[in-house]
N, C-alpha and C positions, 0 to 999 in steps of 0.2 A: 236272226235265227241261230247263228253260231253261239252268241252269248247266252241265249235261252237254253240251248243244248248243253252248254258248259255248266250252267246252274243246275240242270237236271242231273248231270253226271256227278257233280259234287254232292248233291243231296243223296243220290243212290249210294255213293261211296261212304258217306257218313250216315249209315242207316239208323244209328242210335237216335238221331234227332227226330226223324219221322216216326220211329218206333215209340219214342217217348210221348209224342203227340197222340198217337193212337191209344197208347196205354192210359193217358190222361182222359181221353174221351170215354173209354170203357169204364174207367174207375169212377168218373163223375156220373155217368149214366147208371152204374150199379148202385152208387150211394143214393141217387134219386129213387131208384126202384126199391131199395131197402126201406125207404121212408114212406113213399107212396106207391102202391101197386099200379095206380093209374092216375096221372096228373090231370086236374081240371084244365080246361083250355087256357084260362088266363095264366095260371102258374106254369103251364107247359111252355108258352111262348117266352115268358121271362127266364125260365130255367135254360131253355135252348140258347138264347142269345147271350146270357152271362157266360155259359160254358164256351160258346163260340168265340167270344171276345178274348177270353184268356187263352184259348187254343191258338187264336190268331197271333197274339203276342209271342207265344212260344215258337210258332212257326216262322215268324219274320225276324225274330230277335237277332239271328246270326247272318242276316242278309249281307251286311258289309263287313262281317268278321271272318268270313271263310278264307279270303285271300290275304296274302301278306302285303305290307305297304309297298314293297318293291314291285309286286305284280300290278298294283294300281298305277304306279308310274309307267309301267309298260303299257297298260291299257290306255293311258293318257296319250301315248304316241300313236295309237291305232284307231281309237274311237272318239266320236264326239261325246261330250258328257251326257247328252240326252239319250244317245244310243245305249249307253251303259245303264242309265236309270230306267228306261223303258223296258229293257231286257229283264232287269231284276223285278220291276213292278208287274210285268206280264207273267213272269214265272210265279210270283207270289199270288197273283190273281188266280191262276190255275190251281195252285196248292190250296188256297183258302176255299175255293169252290169245291174241291175234292173233300176237304175237311167238313164243309157244310153238308155234303151228301152223306158222308160217313156218320156224322153226328145225327142227322135226321133219321137214318136207318137204325142206328143204335138206340136212340131215345124212343123210337117207335116200338122196337122190340121190348125195351125195358119198361116203358111207362105209357105205352099206348100212343096212337096217332090221333091228334086232335085237328089236323088240317083237313078242311073240306073244300078249299079252293086251291088246288095244287099248283096251278099255273101262277097264281099271284104269289104264293110262297116261294116258288122257284125264281120268279122275277126279283123278289125281295132279297133272296139269297145271292143272286148274281150281282145286284147293286151293292149289297153289303160287302161282298168279296172285292168288288172293284174299288169302293171307297176306302176300305181298310188296307187293301194292297198298296195303294198310292200313299195314303197317310202314314202307314207304318214304315214303308220303304224310305220315305223322306225323313221320318224321325230317327230311324236307325242310322241314316247317313249323317245326321247331326250328332247323335250320341257316340258314334264310333270315334269322334275326335277327342273324347275324354277317356279317362281311365276306368270310369264306372258306367260303361255303355248300357249294361242290362238295367241297372237302377234308373238311369236317366231316361231310357226308353219307356219304362213303365210310368214314370212320373209325368213325362210329356204326353204320353199316348192316352192315358185313362181320361183326363178331362176333355181332350179333343174328341174322344169317341162318344161322349154323351149325346151330342145332337144327332149323330147317326143312330145311336141306340134307341132314342125316343121315337124317331120316325120308323125304325124297323119294328118296334113293338106295336105301333099303331097299325102298320100294314099287316103284321102278323095277327092282330086282333080281328082284322077284316078277313084274313085267310082262315081263321078258326071259326068265324061266324059269331063272335061274342059282341060285335058292335053292330048297331042298327044301321050304320052308315052304308048305303049301297053305292056310294060314289067315292072310291078311295083315291081318285086322281089328284086331289089336293095334297095328300100325304106323299103320293108318288112324285108329284112335281117338286115338292119341297125337298125330298130325299135326293132326287136327281140334281136339283140346284146345288145342294150342299156338296154332293160328289163332284159336280163340275167345278166348283170352287176349289175343292181339294186337289183335283187333277191339274187345274190351271196353275195354282200356286206352287205345286210340286215341280211342274215343268219349268216354271219361271225361276224358282229359288235354287234348284239343284246345281245348275252350272256355276253359280257363285260359291256354293259349298264345295264343289269339286276343286275349284281353284284355291280355296283357302288352306 
């Protein structure tokens, strides 16, 4: 909890990062509104998740870039590597779910709300936030070792996010009612399996990255 609180204090101290994300959400939603007064359900889901993925990249990009290298050596003497990773991943999970809710509300105001199964869309948003939080936290821990961490994070993250995106779109299609499938459990199970794999690999690999 101490590490999570530290992450929150740093985020609040560097308000420009969160403000930039919110500005990006508003700008993207306004552009969508200027083109379509009301998005059809299929385009609504695709637009929502594309904006959300890029917002997620912006939000998590500085996860391991906030502290100096000396502070990480200090953390090394205090915490187990998994404690540090879990604190950052859990904080990013909360941040991404907050962005999910803000984007949902903003896009609803700007381009209408096409969701008819709210509980399923909330579940999809929670799973998406969980999977992206762990995936992007791991990727930023790899990219911070280089001089081009922002570029490397984008290059590594975008291909790995495609399986998550495909399943999120299918579950969103069910939430908007554009699919005749009344049993979305197959997609839910597949998305849960992918996220479980991401979480497991992250927890297994990070201690090795921490020591390198």
